[in-house]
N, C-alpha and C positions, 0 to 999 in steps of 0.2 A: 761388846757386841750390842748390848741393849742401849748403850749410850749413842752408838752410831744410828740405831733405829729411831731413837728419840730425836736426835738432831735432824734426821731425814724427815720425820713427821712434822716437826716444827717449821722446817723450811718450806714444805708443801702447804702447810696450813697458813703460812704467811702470805701465800699467793693463791688463794682459794679459786679465783676465777680461772687463772691460767691452768691450775691443776685439773679443774673440771673439764676445761676445753681440751686438755691433753688426753683425758680419758674418754672423751666423747666418741672418738672413732672406734675405740674398743667396745664401748657401750652399744653403739649401733650395729657393729659387726656381730657381737655375741647374740644380741636379740634377733638379728636377721637369721643367723644360723639355726637358732632354736625354732623360730617360726617356720622357716623353710623346711626343716626336717619334719616338723609336725604336719605341714601341708603334704609333703611327700608320703609320709606314713598314712595319712588320712586318705589320700588318693589311692594308695595301694589297697587299703581296706575296702574302699568303695568298689574297686575293680573286682576284688575277690568276692565281694557280696553279689555282684552282678553275675559272675561266673557260677557261684553257688545257686543263684536264682534261676539259672538256665536249666538246672536239673541235677539231682544228686547222683554221684558216681556215673556221670554221663560219658558215653563213648559215641562219637559220631562217625559213621562210615559214609564217605563221600565218593561218588562215582568220578573217576579221573584223578588228576593231580592237583593238590593244594599247594600254592606257592605263597611265600610271605612277601607282601608288598606294603611298605609304609607301616609296618608293625601289625598288619592284618593278614589273616589267611584267606586267600581268594582261590576259587575253583577255576581251573583252566581246562580248555578242551571240552569236547562233547562225547562222552562215553556212554554206551547203551548196554553194557554188560551187567549192570546191577539190577536185580529183579526182586520181586516180592518173595519168591521162593528162597532167596538168600537169607532174608529175615527169618523165615520159618525155620531154616536149618540152624541158624545161630541160636535161636531160642531152644530148639529141641536137643541140640547136640553139645552145647557148651554149658557145663554145670555152673560156671561163675557168672552166668548171665541170668538176670532176674526177669527182665521185660524187654521187648523190642517193639519198635513202631516204624514201619516203612513210611516214607514221606516224599511228597512231590509238591512243588509250588510254582506259581507263575504270577507275574504282575498283570492285572487286567482291570478293566472298568466294570464296576458294579453299579447298578441303578436301582433306585427306589422312587417311584412316582416321577417327579420332575428333577430329582437330585441324582447326580452321578459323581463317582469319585474313583480314582485309581487306587487299588488296594492289592494286597497279597492274598490270592486265593490258594489255599493249601488243601491237599488231600492226605488223610492219614487214618489210623485206627483209633479206637477208644483209649488205647494205652498211651497215645501221644501226650495227652494232658497230664497223665501220671508221670511220665518220664521227664517232660519239660516243665513240670510244676505249673501248669495252667489250671487255675481254679475257677469254678463257675460262680459268678455273682448272682445270677438268676437263671431260671429255666432248667433244662436238663441236657444231658449228653445224648448223642445218637446211640441207638441200640444195635445189638448184633444183627437184628433183622434189617435195620436200615442199611448196614454194611453189606449184607448178603444180597439184598434186593436193589442195591444202588439207589436208595431213596434220595430225593432232592430236599435234604434238610441241611441247615447250617448253624454253626455257632460263631459268633463274631466278637472281635476285640473292641475295646472302648474307643479307639481312634476311628475305626470304621463306623461305629455307632454315631459318633459326633459328625463325621463327614456325610453320612447318608441319612440319618434320622433326626439329627439335631436333638431337640428336647423330647421328641416323641418316643414312646416305649416301643422297642423293636420286636419284642416277643410276639410271635404269631403273625408278624408281617411277612410279606413276600417281596424278596429282592430278586433282580435278574442279573445273571452273569452268563455271558456268551449266548444271550437271548433265551436262556433257560431259567425258569422260575425256581427259587429255593425258599422254603419256609424257615424263618429264624426260630430255633427252638431253645437257644441259650445264649448268654452273654458272659464273656470271660472277665475276671477281675483284672484291673490294670497291672502290668508287669514292668513298664518302662522300656528302656533301650537295652540292647545286648552289648557284648564286648566290642562289636564293630560299630556301635552307634546307631544300629538299625532299630526302628520302633517295633517292639514285639506285640504291640496292641493294634497295629494296622494289619489285621488278619481276618480272613473269613475261612473257617475250617469246615470242610465237608467230608463225608466218608470217602476213603481212598478209591473204592470200587466205582463210586459215582464220578469222581474226578477223572479216573483213567478211562471210563467208557464215554462219558458225556462231555467232558471238557477238552481233553488232549488226545484221546483215542490212541494211547500208546501202552506198551507193556513194560518198558523199563522205568526205573525210578532214579533219582539223583542222590537220595540220602536215606540212611537208616539210623534211627536213634536207638541206642542200646543203654540200658541201665545195668551196671554190674551189681552183684549181690552185696559188695562192700567196697570201701575205698581201697583196701589192701589188695583186692582182686582185680583192680582196673588194669594193671600192667599184664597180668596173666591172661585175663579175658581178651585183651587187645591182641596178644600174640596168638591165641587160639583162633580168634576171628580172622586174623590175617592168613593163617594156615588153611582154614576152612574155605575162605573165599578164593584163594589161589587154586585149591583143588577143584572147587565148584566151577571156576572160570577156565579150568584146564590150562593154567599158566605153567610152562616149563621153567626149570631153574635159571635159564638164560634170559627170561623175559621179566620185565619190571611189573610191579603191581599195576592193575588198571583201576585202582581205588586208593583212597587215602584215609587212614585212621587218625582221628584227632580226639584225644581223651581230655577229660577235665584237668588232669595233671599237666598235659601239654599246654593247655590254655593258661593255667596258673603260672607255669614257668615263663611263657611268652610275655604275659602281661606284667609279671613281677620284674622281668628283665627290663621292660620298657619303663616302668615306673621308677625303678632303681636308677636307671640312667638319667631320667628326668630329675630325680632328687639330687644326684651327684652334681648335675649341671647347675641347679639353682643354689646348692650349698657352695659350690665353687665360686659363683658370682658373689654370694654373701661373704665368703672368706676374703675376697679382695678388700672389702671395707675393713677387715681385721688387719690386713697388711698396711693399709693406709693409716689405721689407728696406731700401729706400731711405729710407723715412720713419724707420726705426730709425737710419740713419746721420745723418739730419738732427737727430733728438732728441739723440743722443750728442754731436754736434759743438756744438750749442747749449749743452748742459750743460758741455762742455769749455771753451767760450769764457767762460761765466759763472764757472767755477771758476778760470780762469787769467787773470783780468783784470789782476791785479798783475804777472804774468809778461809780459803783453803791454805793460803800461806801462813796465816796465824795458827791454824790447827796443826800444821806441820811443825811450826816453830816451837809449840808448847809440848811436842812429843807424840803427835798422832803419826802413825806409820802409814805407808802407802796402802797396806791392807785395810786400815781403818777408813781411808778415803774411798777406796773401792766399795767397801761395805756400805758406806753412807749413800753413795749415789745409786748403787744397786737396789738398796732398800727404797729409795725414792721412786725408781722406775717400777719396782714391784708393787708399791702402794698404788701408783697410778694405774697399773695394769689390773690389780684386784679391785680397785674402786670402780673402774669402767666395767670390768667383768661382772662384779656383783650387781651393779645397777642394770647391766645388760641382761643378766639372768632373770632378775625380777621383772624387767620390762617384757622379755621374751615369753616367760611363763604366764605373765598377766595377759598379754595379747592373745596367746594360744587359748587360755581358759575363757577369756572374754569372747573371742570370736566363736568358740565352740558353744558357749552358753547363750549368747544373744544373737549370733549370726546364723546363717544357713550353711556354714562351712563344716566340713568334717575334718577336724584336726586331731591328731593323736600325739600327746606329749611323750617324747622319747627321753627317758632318764639318761641314756648314754650321751645324748647331745649336751646335757647339762654338765656331766662329768668332763666331757671333751672340752666344753667351754671353759671350765675351771682350770684345766691344765693349760689351755691356750693362753689364758690370762698370765699364768706364771711364766710360761715359755716366752711370750712376747715381752714381758717385763724384763726378763733376763737377757733375751736376745738383743733388744734395742737399748738396754741399759749398760751393757758391758763396755762398748766403745767409749761413751762419755765418762764412765767410771774410771777406766784405764787412763784416759786422757787427763782427767783431773788428778789422778795419783802421780802422774809424771811431771806435774808442774814443779819447777824449782822453787823452794821456799823463799829464797832471797828475792828472786824476780817477782814472785807473787806478792810479797809484802810491799814492793815499790810500785805496784800497779795501782793506778787511780780508778 
């Protein structure tokens, strides 16, 4: 067995360039799989971080039906049954709920001096910033008195600051929305985009009472943000919220909900499914190069059998069995597979670590992809080496010796 391995190694070493080129396809394929899996894992982590940044143990109650379109949840229809009193009942009657914040928003034009920009004007309570993890960079939050008296005060995000104030300090300045002046009392820290790719910093937050009376003049709201007391209580709290709202909205058993509950767990499952599908797709594409590399091994081994027909005949004539010939050529294909695989693993791990360290990419090295790559090398070596090995073993010794 060792003599067959030694013969195989010497035969490949005698044709170093051809051996390397035969292993090149495996090298590229293995490296691609490792890097692509790392990109997929990194993307998944980024998405989960964005979801976590939207609020801890978050449950969102949306008025109407949410439908999934293009991997995103979108609100359909115009339902007016969700009210502020629903938020109060959720907080008062459900033990698994820690905090609630009724919420309403609208895209409109805000003005400061000669500058104007379209932004999201939102109305909510002080607890909105706690639930959605909006932190103040400067200034202060509006008070309970501001909410009760519908004061015209505002806290703005960094995108709105850049669009309206440029380099000027917005604190204490007065901007106009809907021809109504609002005093800027605070600025939020940057949050970036949410899971739907929407800019969370393009916002002007005012007290909900001010928004409802002075901006839209309505009593219904479109959203309630809820923070559960713990991650383990999210599902239980969601079920209790659903029962309470159905009772509050007087929905009989034969009627569908006029609201949609979306929890942090639902968002994680949705985004995880999307990123996993993406990862499988790009890994599948990378795996094609592995197949091409395997075909390269097959072609090189068939050429090797053709070129070494006389050598095979001599080995058979001096006592080598068919099993010895099969072993020799299987060892050759395995060596090519492991050579390409080993270099591919080094290249893939090196690229992953390099892009993570020096680039702006988020890549996470997956040990399972390295183990899978190792087994793939052995599998490809055997799979594409069996046919040439069997063909070599079937050569007639007398015919092989007479071949030029």
